[in-house]
N, C-alpha and C positions, 0 to 999 in steps of 0.2 A: 112283088116277087123278091122273096130275100134267097140268097144263094150263100151257103155255105161250103166251099171248096174242098176243105179238110175236115168232113163232118163228123168224124169220131164217133162217139156214141150218140149223135143225133140231137143233144141239148138246143142248141140253135134251132134247128127244124119244128122241134116239139113247141118250143115257145113262140114261133112265129106261127104254128098253126093255131095254137090257143089264142093268139091275139087276131086271128081271122085274116093273117095274111098268106098267102100261098109260098111253097119255098120248094128249094130243090137243093139237095147237097150230094156230093162226090166223096168217095174214099178209094185207094187201092187196096184196103184190106178188107178181107171177107169178113173178119169179126166184127169190124165197125159197121159194113153193111148190114151184116144180120141185127146188130144191136139196135142200128138206126130204124131200120124197118119195123122192129118190135116195140120200140119206144114211140114211135109216131104212128103205128097202126090205129084206126080207130075201134074202139071197145065198145060193147054194149053192156048193159047189167047182165044179159044173157050169156055173153061170152067170158065176163068175168066170172060168173057161176060156173061155167065150164071150168075155167081155171082152178076154182076153189073145190069142185068135185074132185078133179084130177090129183090135187094135193091131198085130199082125204083118201083117196083108194090107194094111193101108192105104195104106203107102207104093208098095206095087205097083199098088193099084186106083183112089185118087185121081187122080193125074195123067192116068189114063185115061177118069174119069167124065166125063159130058158136063155141061155147064151146066145147071141147072135154073130157068129164070127163074122159074117159077110158084111156086117157093119164095123167092125174094128178095122181102122184104115191100114192099108197095106204099106207099112213102114218098117225096114227092117230095124229101125232105133228104138222102137216102141218099148221093146222089153229092158230097155235101158232106164226108160223113164218112168214106167207104170208096172207094179206088179201085174202077174197075169190074172188074178181073181179080180182086180180091178178093173183090167181091160174087159174081162167078161161080164161085169156088172155094169160098166158103160154102155156095153153093146145093149144089153136088156134094157137099161133106161131109155136108151135111144130108139129102141123098137116100139116101146109103149109111146114115146113122144111122135114118132112118123105116124102112128095110127090115128092122130087126131087132124082136125082139120084147121085150115087157116080160121082167124089170126091167133088161133089157141096154139097151133104147132110153131109158128114164127117165136113167139114168147116163150114159148117151152124150150126150143131151141137155143135161144139166147141165153137163158137160165143155165140150161145144160152146159154151154160152152163157158160160162163165167165160173162153173167150179172146176173145170179140167185141171189148171195149174194146181189147185188146193189138193187134189186128190193124185198128184203126181210126185215124182222126185226132183221136181225142178223147183229152185228156192222161192222164186215167188214171181208175180207178174213184171217185174223190173229188174230180176236176176237169172240168165239162162245158164244156170249151173245145178250140176245134180247134188243134193243133199241125201243123207242117209235118214229116212224115217218110216216108220210102220203106218201104213194105210190099208183098211179093212173094207170090204163091200159095204159094210153097215156106214162107214163114214161117206161115202158116195151117197148113199140114202139120206140121210141126216144134213149133210151140207146141201144137197139139191132142194131139199124139202126146204130147210130154212132161208135159202135164197128166195125161193118161190113166194112162201109167206111174207116175204119182207116186200117184194115187188106188190103181190097182192094188197098189203096194206096201204100202198100208195097210188095203185092203179085206178081208184075211182075217182082221183082228182082230175083225170084227163078225160072224162066223160062228160063234156059240156057241150052244148049246142053253139053253132056256129062257127067248128072247127073248119079250117081252110085245108086244101088238099097238100099232100106232100109226096114229092117224088126223091128216091134215093137210088143212086147209080153208081156202079162199081166202075170207075175210070180215074184217067190220069188228069190231075188238074191243070196241067200245061194244053190239054185238048179236050174240049168239052162241046163237039160241033152239035149235040142235041140241044143246047140251049141256044136259044135265037138271039142274034144280035140285038142289043138296045131293050132286051126284055126284062133286065133286072134291076130295081130299085136300089137294093142294098145287100153290100157282100160284108157279111160277118163270120170271122174265122179265127183259127189259131194256126200258125204254120208249123210244118213239123221242124223239130229241135235239131239244130246241127250238132251231128257226133253226140249227143246227149242221150238217145233213147232208141234202142234196139227194137223198133217196132215188130219186123218180121220174124225175129228169133224170139223174142218174147211171147209172141202170141202163136209161135209154131205148132205146138200142139194142140191148141184150140183151132188153127185154121185145118189142121187135116182132121180133127173130129166132125167139123161142119162140112166136109168134103169142099174146102175152098182151095184156094191155089196159093201155096208159099211162093213159088217161083215168080208169080206176077207181081204181088206185094214186094218182093224183094229187088226185081230187076228195074222197077220203076220208083222206088224209094226216093225221095228227096231228102239230102242233110244224112243218108245211110251211115250208121255205125260203123260198118264193114268196109266202108270206101274212105272215110275219113279219119280212121285210125290206122291206115297203111304209112309206112315210113315215109317221110318228107311230103306227106298230103298236105294240100293248101286249100282253103275255103273257096277258091274261083267256081267251082262246078256249082256249088251249092247257091252262089248268086247269079250264076248263068240260068239255073233251073226256075229260080225264084223271079226271075226277070220275066221268063217264059210264060209263067202263070200269070203274072200282072198284064203282060199282053193280051193274053185270052181274056183276062177279067174285064179288059178296057172294051174289048169287043162285045160284051155281054151286056155291061152295063149302060143304062140310059144316061143321056146328057143330063146333068145335075145329079145323078145319082150317088 
């Protein structure tokens, strides 16, 4: 069993699965959970064909799909971050995605989440600031299809026999009671950076669009940019939190792991 406490986009989990090793990953961020589940799902040639068919018919269907206001997140700041016509198009695209079944829907939602910042007024995935730019509904269509086609070019590599199961859980790495004591052979992870990457803010728009929980990601974030940029902040709490992580990992790691 391989465990990644800060699973991020699921690379460790996928590689473990491809090597025939069962794995479990945790993360507090809804976007990370979605992407990890999409990346590690077991796809068949038939499901890949379904994804290709979705891509092929998208250009014909999306411009004719009605706005689904109920799918636009109820957020008072959205008109600050998105043009109204882009909100309408994103809601229409999401409605088409939700009509699909898993694992096709999971992958399409992950691709959908990946384009949100690019069609918003947020500067980038690493800068939470508004910039002035023109974004049109056609940009939503083009950006989504380009990303989906890129994924489809690489997805067949994951269709191999003997893949091991993967479990992805949204959880706090300091407390993972669902992992049995002594059940993990190897922990591979990249811990959160102290005061370097504002995870919940950079991903805020994406979390809203996939119906995730921004408050959960913010409140249990380790090394939070918000917390450690306050006047007179010290790094002490970061090391206390990481110490709690190591204590929990010692519990789940087998002797000699």
